[in-house]
PALUM-263368 format. One record per residue: x, y, z of N, C-alpha, C in turn; residue in three letters. Coordinates in steps of 0.05 Angstrom, whole numbers, plus 5000, padded with zeros to 4 digits. Layout:
% residues N
{{X; Y; Z}; {X; Y; Z}; {X; Y; Z}; 'ALA'}
...
//
This chain:
% residues 187
{{7943; 5318; 2780}; {7952; 5298; 2799}; {7974; 5281; 2787}; 'MET'}
{{7971; 5271; 2762}; {7991; 5254; 2750}; {8018; 5269; 2746}; 'SER'}
{{8016; 5295; 2742}; {8040; 5312; 2740}; {8057; 5310; 2766}; 'ARG'}
{{8044; 5311; 2789}; {8057; 5310; 2815}; {8069; 5283; 2819}; 'TRP'}
{{8055; 5262; 2812}; {8065; 5235; 2815}; {8089; 5231; 2797}; 'ILE'}
{{8088; 5241; 2772}; {8110; 5240; 2753}; {8135; 5253; 2765}; 'HIS'}
{{8131; 5278; 2775}; {8154; 5292; 2787}; {8165; 5278; 2812}; 'ARG'}
{{8148; 5267; 2828}; {8156; 5253; 2852}; {8173; 5228; 2844}; 'PHE'}
{{8163; 5213; 2825}; {8177; 5189; 2817}; {8204; 5196; 2803}; 'LEU'}
{{8205; 5217; 2788}; {8230; 5226; 2776}; {8250; 5234; 2798}; 'LEU'}
{{8240; 5248; 2818}; {8257; 5256; 2841}; {8268; 5232; 2856}; 'SER'}
{{8251; 5212; 2861}; {8260; 5188; 2875}; {8281; 5174; 2858}; 'VAL'}
{{8275; 5171; 2832}; {8294; 5158; 2814}; {8321; 5172; 2813}; 'GLY'}
{{8320; 5199; 2811}; {8345; 5214; 2811}; {8360; 5211; 2837}; 'ALA'}
{{8345; 5211; 2860}; {8358; 5208; 2886}; {8371; 5181; 2888}; 'GLY'}
{{8358; 5160; 2878}; {8370; 5133; 2879}; {8396; 5132; 2862}; 'LEU'}
{{8395; 5144; 2839}; {8419; 5145; 2822}; {8442; 5159; 2835}; 'LEU'}
{{8436; 5182; 2848}; {8457; 5197; 2862}; {8468; 5180; 2885}; 'VAL'}
{{8451; 5166; 2900}; {8460; 5149; 2922}; {8478; 5126; 2912}; 'TYR'}
{{8470; 5113; 2890}; {8486; 5091; 2879}; {8513; 5102; 2870}; 'VAL'}
{{8513; 5125; 2857}; {8538; 5137; 2848}; {8556; 5143; 2872}; 'ALA'}
{{8544; 5154; 2893}; {8560; 5161; 2917}; {8572; 5135; 2929}; 'TYR'}
{{8557; 5114; 2931}; {8567; 5089; 2943}; {8590; 5078; 2926}; 'VAL'}
{{8587; 5078; 2900}; {8608; 5068; 2882}; {8633; 5085; 2883}; 'GLU'}
{{8630; 5111; 2883}; {8654; 5129; 2885}; {8667; 5126; 2912}; 'ILE'}
{{8652; 5124; 2934}; {8663; 5120; 2960}; {8679; 5094; 2961}; 'ASP'}
{{8668; 5072; 2950}; {8681; 5046; 2950}; {8707; 5048; 2935}; 'ARG'}
{{8707; 5060; 2911}; {8731; 5061; 2895}; {8753; 5079; 2908}; 'ARG'}
{{8745; 5102; 2919}; {8764; 5119; 2932}; {8776; 5105; 2957}; 'LEU'}
{{8760; 5091; 2972}; {8770; 5077; 2995}; {8790; 5055; 2987}; 'TYR'}
{{8782; 5039; 2967}; {8800; 5018; 2957}; {8827; 5030; 2947}; 'GLN'}
{{8826; 5051; 2932}; {8851; 5064; 2922}; {8868; 5075; 2945}; 'GLU'}
{{8855; 5088; 2964}; {8870; 5101; 2986}; {8884; 5079; 3003}; 'THR'}
{{8870; 5059; 3011}; {8882; 5038; 3027}; {8902; 5022; 3011}; 'VAL'}
{{8897; 5018; 2985}; {8917; 5004; 2969}; {8943; 5019; 2968}; 'ASN'}
{{8942; 5045; 2965}; {8967; 5061; 2966}; {8981; 5058; 2992}; 'LEU'}
{{8966; 5057; 3014}; {8978; 5052; 3041}; {8991; 5025; 3042}; 'HIS'}
{{8979; 5005; 3031}; {8991; 4978; 3031}; {9016; 4976; 3014}; 'LEU'}
{{9017; 4991; 2992}; {9039; 4989; 2974}; {9063; 5007; 2982}; 'LEU'}
{{9059; 5026; 3000}; {9081; 5043; 3008}; {9100; 5028; 3025}; 'SER'}
{{9127; 5035; 3023}; {9147; 5021; 3039}; {9143; 5024; 3069}; 'PRO'}
{{9147; 5003; 3084}; {9143; 5004; 3113}; {9169; 4993; 3126}; 'ARG'}
{{9175; 5003; 3150}; {9196; 4990; 3165}; {9189; 4961; 3171}; 'PRO'}
{{9208; 4943; 3171}; {9201; 4915; 3174}; {9189; 4908; 3202}; 'PRO'}
{{9192; 4926; 3221}; {9181; 4921; 3247}; {9152; 4928; 3250}; 'THR'}
{{9140; 4941; 3230}; {9111; 4948; 3233}; {9094; 4923; 3232}; 'TRP'}
{{9074; 4922; 3250}; {9056; 4898; 3250}; {9036; 4898; 3227}; 'PRO'}
{{9023; 4875; 3223}; {9003; 4872; 3202}; {8978; 4888; 3209}; 'ALA'}
{{8975; 4896; 3234}; {8952; 4911; 3241}; {8960; 4940; 3246}; 'THR'}
{{8941; 4958; 3240}; {8945; 4987; 3245}; {8928; 4994; 3269}; 'THR'}
{{8929; 5019; 3278}; {8911; 5027; 3299}; {8881; 5022; 3292}; 'PRO'}
{{8875; 5021; 3266}; {8848; 5015; 3257}; {8843; 4985; 3254}; 'ARG'}
{{8863; 4969; 3258}; {8860; 4940; 3255}; {8874; 4929; 3230}; 'GLY'}
{{8867; 4905; 3222}; {8879; 4892; 3199}; {8874; 4907; 3174}; 'LEU'}
{{8895; 4911; 3158}; {8892; 4921; 3130}; {8907; 4902; 3113}; 'GLU'}
{{8894; 4891; 3092}; {8906; 4871; 3075}; {8893; 4872; 3047}; 'ALA'}
{{8904; 4857; 3029}; {8892; 4853; 3002}; {8887; 4823; 2999}; 'ARG'}
{{8863; 4816; 2992}; {8855; 4789; 2987}; {8853; 4785; 2957}; 'LEU'}
{{8867; 4764; 2947}; {8866; 4758; 2918}; {8861; 4729; 2913}; 'GLU'}
{{8844; 4723; 2894}; {8840; 4696; 2884}; {8844; 4698; 2854}; 'ILE'}
{{8869; 4692; 2845}; {8876; 4697; 2817}; {8857; 4683; 2796}; 'PRO'}
{{8849; 4658; 2801}; {8832; 4644; 2781}; {8805; 4658; 2778}; 'ARG'}
{{8796; 4672; 2798}; {8770; 4686; 2797}; {8773; 4715; 2790}; 'LEU'}
{{8798; 4724; 2787}; {8804; 4753; 2782}; {8792; 4770; 2804}; 'ALA'}
{{8793; 4760; 2828}; {8783; 4775; 2851}; {8807; 4788; 2865}; 'LEU'}
{{8805; 4814; 2870}; {8826; 4829; 2884}; {8812; 4851; 2900}; 'SER'}
{{8812; 4849; 2926}; {8797; 4868; 2943}; {8812; 4873; 2969}; 'VAL'}
{{8808; 4896; 2980}; {8820; 4903; 3005}; {8805; 4891; 3028}; 'LEU'}
{{8819; 4886; 3050}; {8808; 4875; 3074}; {8812; 4897; 3096}; 'VAL'}
{{8791; 4904; 3110}; {8793; 4923; 3131}; {8782; 4910; 3157}; 'SER'}
{{8789; 4922; 3179}; {8780; 4911; 3205}; {8750; 4916; 3209}; 'GLU'}
{{8736; 4895; 3218}; {8708; 4898; 3226}; {8688; 4889; 3205}; 'GLY'}
{{8663; 4888; 3214}; {8642; 4879; 3196}; {8618; 4898; 3197}; 'THR'}
{{8623; 4924; 3202}; {8602; 4943; 3202}; {8591; 4947; 3174}; 'SER'}
{{8568; 4959; 3172}; {8556; 4963; 3145}; {8575; 4980; 3128}; 'ALA'}
{{8587; 5001; 3140}; {8605; 5018; 3125}; {8630; 5002; 3115}; 'LEU'}
{{8641; 4986; 3133}; {8665; 4970; 3125}; {8658; 4951; 3102}; 'THR'}
{{8636; 4937; 3105}; {8629; 4917; 3084}; {8620; 4930; 3058}; 'LEU'}
{{8612; 4956; 3059}; {8606; 4970; 3035}; {8631; 4978; 3020}; 'ARG'}
{{8653; 4982; 3035}; {8678; 4991; 3023}; {8698; 4969; 3018}; 'ARG'}
{{8697; 4947; 3033}; {8718; 4927; 3032}; {8706; 4900; 3042}; 'ALA'}
{{8723; 4880; 3043}; {8717; 4855; 3057}; {8725; 4860; 3086}; 'VAL'}
{{8710; 4850; 3105}; {8715; 4855; 3133}; {8729; 4832; 3147}; 'GLY'}
{{8749; 4839; 3164}; {8762; 4820; 3181}; {8744; 4817; 3206}; 'HIS'}
{{8735; 4792; 3211}; {8717; 4787; 3233}; {8731; 4789; 3260}; 'ILE'}
{{8721; 4807; 3276}; {8734; 4812; 3302}; {8737; 4787; 3319}; 'GLU'}
{{8760; 4784; 3331}; {8765; 4761; 3348}; {8777; 4737; 3334}; 'GLY'}
{{8780; 4739; 3307}; {8793; 4717; 3293}; {8822; 4724; 3288}; 'THR'}
{{8838; 4704; 3280}; {8867; 4708; 3278}; {8874; 4728; 3256}; 'ALA'}
{{8899; 4736; 3256}; {8910; 4753; 3234}; {8930; 4736; 3218}; 'ILE'}
{{8935; 4743; 3194}; {8953; 4728; 3177}; {8981; 4724; 3190}; 'PRO'}
{{8991; 4700; 3187}; {9018; 4694; 3198}; {9017; 4683; 3226}; 'GLY'}
{{8994; 4681; 3238}; {8991; 4670; 3265}; {8975; 4645; 3264}; 'THR'}
{{8978; 4629; 3286}; {8962; 4605; 3289}; {8933; 4613; 3293}; 'ILE'}
{{8915; 4599; 3280}; {8887; 4604; 3284}; {8871; 4606; 3259}; 'GLY'}
{{8847; 4615; 3261}; {8827; 4617; 3239}; {8822; 4646; 3233}; 'ASN'}
{{8830; 4655; 3210}; {8825; 4682; 3201}; {8797; 4683; 3188}; 'ILE'}
{{8779; 4699; 3199}; {8752; 4701; 3188}; {8749; 4726; 3172}; 'GLY'}
{{8740; 4724; 3147}; {8735; 4747; 3130}; {8707; 4745; 3119}; 'LEU'}
{{8692; 4768; 3120}; {8665; 4769; 3111}; {8662; 4789; 3089}; 'ALA'}
{{8644; 4783; 3070}; {8639; 4802; 3048}; {8611; 4798; 3037}; 'GLY'}
{{8600; 4818; 3024}; {8574; 4815; 3012}; {8575; 4799; 2987}; 'HIS'}
{{8555; 4782; 2983}; {8554; 4764; 2960}; {8548; 4780; 2934}; 'ARG'}
{{8536; 4803; 2937}; {8529; 4818; 2913}; {8549; 4841; 2906}; 'ASP'}
{{8571; 4841; 2921}; {8592; 4860; 2914}; {8619; 4845; 2912}; 'THR'}
{{8636; 4849; 2932}; {8663; 4838; 2930}; {8664; 4807; 2928}; 'PHE'}
{{8646; 4793; 2942}; {8648; 4764; 2942}; {8630; 4751; 2921}; 'PHE'}
{{8620; 4766; 2902}; {8604; 4755; 2880}; {8620; 4733; 2865}; 'TRP'}
{{8646; 4736; 2860}; {8661; 4715; 2846}; {8663; 4688; 2861}; 'PRO'}
{{8658; 4689; 2888}; {8661; 4664; 2903}; {8641; 4642; 2894}; 'LEU'}
{{8621; 4649; 2880}; {8602; 4629; 2870}; {8615; 4609; 2852}; 'ARG'}
{{8638; 4617; 2840}; {8653; 4600; 2822}; {8679; 4588; 2834}; 'ASN'}
{{8682; 4590; 2860}; {8707; 4580; 2872}; {8707; 4549; 2871}; 'ILE'}
{{8732; 4538; 2869}; {8735; 4509; 2867}; {8755; 4500; 2889}; 'ARG'}
{{8752; 4475; 2896}; {8772; 4463; 2914}; {8799; 4465; 2900}; 'LEU'}
{{8820; 4469; 2916}; {8848; 4472; 2907}; {8854; 4500; 2896}; 'GLN'}
{{8835; 4518; 2894}; {8841; 4546; 2885}; {8860; 4558; 2906}; 'ASP'}
{{8877; 4576; 2896}; {8896; 4590; 2914}; {8885; 4617; 2921}; 'VAL'}
{{8887; 4624; 2946}; {8879; 4650; 2957}; {8903; 4663; 2969}; 'ILE'}
{{8908; 4688; 2962}; {8931; 4703; 2973}; {8921; 4725; 2990}; 'MET'}
{{8934; 4729; 3013}; {8928; 4750; 3031}; {8954; 4765; 3036}; 'LEU'}
{{8955; 4791; 3028}; {8979; 4807; 3031}; {8975; 4829; 3052}; 'THR'}
{{8994; 4830; 3071}; {8994; 4850; 3091}; {9022; 4863; 3091}; 'THR'}
{{9026; 4881; 3110}; {9053; 4893; 3113}; {9073; 4872; 3121}; 'ASP'}
{{9065; 4850; 3132}; {9083; 4828; 3140}; {9091; 4811; 3117}; 'GLU'}
{{9077; 4812; 3095}; {9084; 4795; 3072}; {9059; 4783; 3059}; 'GLY'}
{{9064; 4764; 3041}; {9042; 4750; 3028}; {9039; 4722; 3039}; 'MET'}
{{9014; 4715; 3045}; {9007; 4689; 3056}; {8989; 4675; 3036}; 'PHE'}
{{8996; 4650; 3029}; {8980; 4636; 3009}; {8965; 4613; 3023}; 'GLU'}
{{8941; 4609; 3013}; {8923; 4588; 3024}; {8911; 4573; 3000}; 'TYR'}
{{8904; 4547; 3005}; {8892; 4531; 2985}; {8864; 4522; 2996}; 'ARG'}
{{8844; 4525; 2979}; {8816; 4519; 2986}; {8814; 4489; 2991}; 'VAL'}
{{8804; 4481; 3015}; {8801; 4453; 3022}; {8772; 4445; 3025}; 'VAL'}
{{8754; 4465; 3028}; {8726; 4458; 3030}; {8709; 4483; 3025}; 'SER'}
{{8684; 4477; 3017}; {8664; 4498; 3014}; {8637; 4485; 3022}; 'LYS'}
{{8621; 4500; 3036}; {8595; 4489; 3045}; {8575; 4511; 3051}; 'ARG'}
{{8551; 4503; 3054}; {8529; 4522; 3060}; {8519; 4515; 3088}; 'ILE'}
{{8517; 4535; 3105}; {8508; 4531; 3132}; {8487; 4552; 3140}; 'VAL'}
{{8471; 4547; 3160}; {8453; 4567; 3170}; {8469; 4589; 3184}; 'PRO'}
{{8458; 4614; 3186}; {8473; 4636; 3199}; {8480; 4631; 3228}; 'PRO'}
{{8466; 4612; 3241}; {8471; 4606; 3269}; {8496; 4588; 3272}; 'THR'}
{{8506; 4577; 3251}; {8529; 4558; 3252}; {8555; 4575; 3254}; 'GLU'}
{{8561; 4584; 3278}; {8585; 4601; 3282}; {8610; 4584; 3287}; 'VAL'}
{{8607; 4558; 3289}; {8631; 4541; 3294}; {8651; 4543; 3270}; 'SER'}
{{8642; 4552; 3247}; {8660; 4555; 3224}; {8682; 4575; 3230}; 'VAL'}
{{8678; 4592; 3250}; {8699; 4612; 3258}; {8714; 4604; 3283}; 'LEU'}
{{8710; 4580; 3292}; {8724; 4570; 3316}; {8754; 4571; 3312}; 'ALA'}
{{8769; 4576; 3334}; {8799; 4576; 3332}; {8808; 4549; 3321}; 'PRO'}
{{8832; 4549; 3309}; {8843; 4525; 3296}; {8872; 4523; 3305}; 'ASP'}
{{8882; 4499; 3306}; {8910; 4494; 3314}; {8929; 4500; 3291}; 'ALA'}
{{8919; 4502; 3267}; {8935; 4508; 3243}; {8932; 4537; 3235}; 'GLY'}
{{8939; 4543; 3211}; {8935; 4570; 3199}; {8915; 4567; 3177}; 'GLN'}
{{8890; 4574; 3183}; {8868; 4572; 3164}; {8855; 4598; 3158}; 'VAL'}
{{8841; 4600; 3136}; {8827; 4623; 3127}; {8799; 4615; 3121}; 'LEU'}
{{8779; 4629; 3132}; {8751; 4624; 3127}; {8738; 4648; 3115}; 'THR'}
{{8726; 4645; 3091}; {8712; 4666; 3078}; {8682; 4661; 3082}; 'LEU'}
{{8667; 4682; 3089}; {8639; 4680; 3095}; {8623; 4700; 3078}; 'VAL'}
{{8602; 4690; 3065}; {8584; 4708; 3051}; {8556; 4696; 3052}; 'THR'}
{{8536; 4711; 3044}; {8509; 4701; 3044}; {8504; 4682; 3020}; 'CYS'}
{{8483; 4665; 3024}; {8476; 4646; 3003}; {8446; 4642; 3003}; 'HIS'}
{{8433; 4638; 2981}; {8443; 4635; 2954}; {8452; 4661; 2942}; 'PRO'}
{{8470; 4659; 2922}; {8481; 4683; 2910}; {8460; 4699; 2894}; 'PHE'}
{{8441; 4685; 2883}; {8421; 4699; 2866}; {8395; 4706; 2882}; 'TYR'}
{{8396; 4704; 2908}; {8372; 4709; 2925}; {8368; 4740; 2926}; 'PHE'}
{{8344; 4748; 2925}; {8337; 4777; 2928}; {8329; 4782; 2957}; 'VAL'}
{{8342; 4800; 2970}; {8336; 4806; 2998}; {8355; 4792; 3017}; 'GLY'}
{{8347; 4789; 3042}; {8364; 4777; 3062}; {8366; 4747; 3057}; 'MET'}
{{8389; 4737; 3050}; {8393; 4709; 3044}; {8391; 4692; 3069}; 'ALA'}
{{8380; 4668; 3067}; {8375; 4651; 3090}; {8399; 4635; 3100}; 'PRO'}
{{8420; 4633; 3084}; {8443; 4616; 3092}; {8469; 4631; 3088}; 'ASN'}
{{8491; 4617; 3096}; {8518; 4628; 3092}; {8534; 4608; 3075}; 'ARG'}
{{8550; 4619; 3057}; {8568; 4604; 3041}; {8596; 4606; 3053}; 'PHE'}
{{8608; 4584; 3060}; {8633; 4583; 3075}; {8655; 4570; 3057}; 'ILE'}
{{8677; 4584; 3054}; {8700; 4574; 3041}; {8723; 4572; 3061}; 'VAL'}
{{8734; 4548; 3063}; {8756; 4544; 3082}; {8782; 4537; 3067}; 'ARG'}
{{8803; 4550; 3074}; {8829; 4546; 3061}; {8851; 4543; 3081}; 'ALA'}
{{8871; 4526; 3075}; {8893; 4521; 3093}; {8918; 4535; 3081}; 'GLU'}
{{8935; 4544; 3099}; {8959; 4559; 3092}; {8979; 4540; 3077}; 'ARG'}
{{8990; 4550; 3056}; {9012; 4536; 3041}; {9038; 4547; 3052}; 'LEU'}
{{9057; 4529; 3057}; {9083; 4538; 3066}; {9104; 4533; 3045}; 'PHE'}
{{9123; 4550; 3043}; {9145; 4546; 3025}; {9163; 4524; 3036}; 'ILE'}
{{9173; 4507; 3020}; {9189; 4484; 3028}; {9213; 4493; 3045}; 'GLN'}
{{9224; 4516; 3039}; {9248; 4525; 3053}; {9242; 4531; 3083}; 'ASP'}
{{9217; 4536; 3089}; {9211; 4543; 3117}; {9211; 4518; 3135}; 'GLU'}
{{9214; 4495; 3123}; {9216; 4471; 3139}; {9188; 4461; 3148}; 'GLY'}
{{9167; 4472; 3137}; {9140; 4463; 3143}; {9132; 4444; 3121}; 'HIS'}
{{9110; 4431; 3124}; {9098; 4414; 3104}; {9116; 4408; 3081}; 'ARG'}
//
């Protein structure tokens, strides 16, 4: 009897290792493929969105965070990238850009974010810089954090607490405002 249990547990362990390897390889291949797409030259008239939706790169230099952003928040999307929340603005437009990511993968570094940190979002349209103006913890029902805005803001959403095992009870919200180059005549 113990021989069968031993074999069963070894099989389960091997299966879990294969699954974790698959997820990691899939994530890396996806990140590399979309990154090549973002880096390839584009005609200047191409929009920031593709038929699949927004594709961008999110970077927070102080945290050494660099990750792709893809349209949507499905389980597959959030396993492979940070997700652009449907119905929120896109970079370069007026409104609130909502991005979601898992706290135990791409958004793990957010636990160390500080006010005034710079966040860069790069699309086919160019690079957009934002400065962190607030961070807070809210219940998952607090959807007003994604409400439209009269300015150009970026809202990052992940689960909280970062060290919680299982479904986290709250959301960690980082809000950043767009920085404008002085030559543009803004701010």
